[in-house]
C-alpha positions, 0 to 999 in steps of 0.5 A: 502242418497247416495250410499254405498258399501261393499265388501268381500272375498279373493283372493282364498276365494270362491267368491269376493262379493258386496253390493251397498246400495242406488241406486234408483229404476228403472234402467235398469241393463246391466249385459253383461256391468258388464261382460265387463268390468270385462273382461276389468279388466283381461286385458291388455299386462303384465297380469300373469298366474291368469287371464287365470284362471279366467272368471270373470263374475257377479251374481246378487242374490238380488236387481233386478226384471225383470232386473230393480233395486227395490231401496234395496241393490243389491248384487252382485258375482264374483266366483273365480275358484282358489278356495284354501284358506284353502289348499294354503301352508303358507307364511312366507317370506314376500315380500317387498313392500306388506301389508305382514309383516305390517299385520303379525305385525298387526294381530300377525301372522306368516304366511302372507297367513292370510293378503295377502288374502284380501289385494290381489288386487283380491278384485278389482273385487268386485269394479268393478263389483259395479263400473260398475253399477255405471257407467251404472247409470251416463250413463243415466245422460250423464256422461261417465267415461273413464279410459286409461293408461297415462303412463307405466314406463318411457313411455308417451302417447302423446295428448290424445282426448278430445271426449269421443267416439274417446278416447274410439275407441283408448283405447279399440283398445290398448293392454294397454288401452292406447290412443296413438297407437304410444307408444304401441311398445315401452310399450311392449318392456319395458314390455318384457324387464322387464319380462325377467328380472325378474322384474315390472313395474308401471305407471300412469293411467287417468280417465275422466268423461264427462258430469259431471253437476256443483255443485256435491260435497261441499266446507262446510265439508274438508271430503265431498269435492269431489277432496278429496273423489275421491282422497282417492278412486283413493288411496285406489287401491292396489299399487297407491302411488300418485293422481293428479286432474286436472294440479296436481303437475305441478300446484305447478311450475307455476304462477297463470296465467298459472293455472286458468281456466279463465270464459267466456260465455256459453249457459245456462251458463258460461264455462272454457277457459281450464280445468286445474281444473279437473273439480272441484273447491273448492270441487265442480264440476264446470261443466267441464270434471273431470280429475283424475290421478293415480300413480301405483308403480311396482307390490311388487311380483318379480319373482326374489324377493327381501331380506326378513327374514323368520318369522319361522327362523328369517334367511336372505331369498328371498321374496316369489313368487306367480303368478304375473304380469309384470305390471298391469297399464291397469287393474287398469285404469279400477278400476279407472274408477269404483271407479271414478263412484262410488264417481260421482253416490254418489255425484250425488245422494247427490245432488239430492236425489231420490228413483227412476230414474224418481225422481233423473231425475226431481231434477237434472233437477230442479237444471240444471234449477236453475243454469242457471237461475243464468245468463243472457244470454251474450250480442251480440258481440261488445256491449258496457260493462255495 
């Protein structure tokens, strides 16, 4: 069994909680690193008033002994300071683009509050807490997952460093979690203009996972293909409307010779001369960095509102407004990092099995030795072809 995650909680309820089942025993958990990822989720230029109220910190309520995982379910809690679910006003003017109207019809209620409390992106605090745990698990095996902003509105970043340390340094220095300092001022101006107009901005975030071993995922079952699972995980982030892996949609406009990655000799096993596939072929990792992108629409709560209908009166109205961000693409990049970490950790455990961290390590090392043994060493340069 791999990892299983369940979250619970409402936007203005007592807390957001996550239960992570299947984590092996023996992982030394860095609670400070979880808090740091939660803080990053709250950050980024363009966030709204909720972020000045909440100060997300994780409480580990089960699954640890003396700082190490037990192998039993890990229960995480992130408390809400803005806890007013029972006193918050009804919302009868559904917001276009939100789950409000569809949820009202699904659950048979004229109060969208009963829908938006769970549909809110506040739920992602629980997934980020769990994803931070998965990221720590992966890091013990040399896998580092980094999310960052690729585009904000019409502004795109330039070249992205292939070196994880440099990529992380640039991202963490940017108010937009972008690895391109030259783009920051344009992004700031775009956010300020949208805020002044009472509008919102979307964008694209990217997640790269370095050091992913080959052989994770499967081609044997359509729903277990790793690219399908990653796409579903990223698409599950609120406001994400498109997902790409590797070249993604760009591959459809190229010839095959411009899309597929040549296989070349490498140390221990063959490598790729490029990584247009984004590290996955046939639903299986091929040993190159995994690259996933999510396209996020502009947020649906606009301060100037859009036309709607009041569910109580049937009259034409303006969509309800609460606190809102101008953009949450930087925050979405953190959520993307979390959900990709969760899927990759699950895929690694599905490949290796193991009740303890030491057993997972032994099994993974055996798998990698066997994979490398499949290929004879490359002949010296200049040797005649067999």
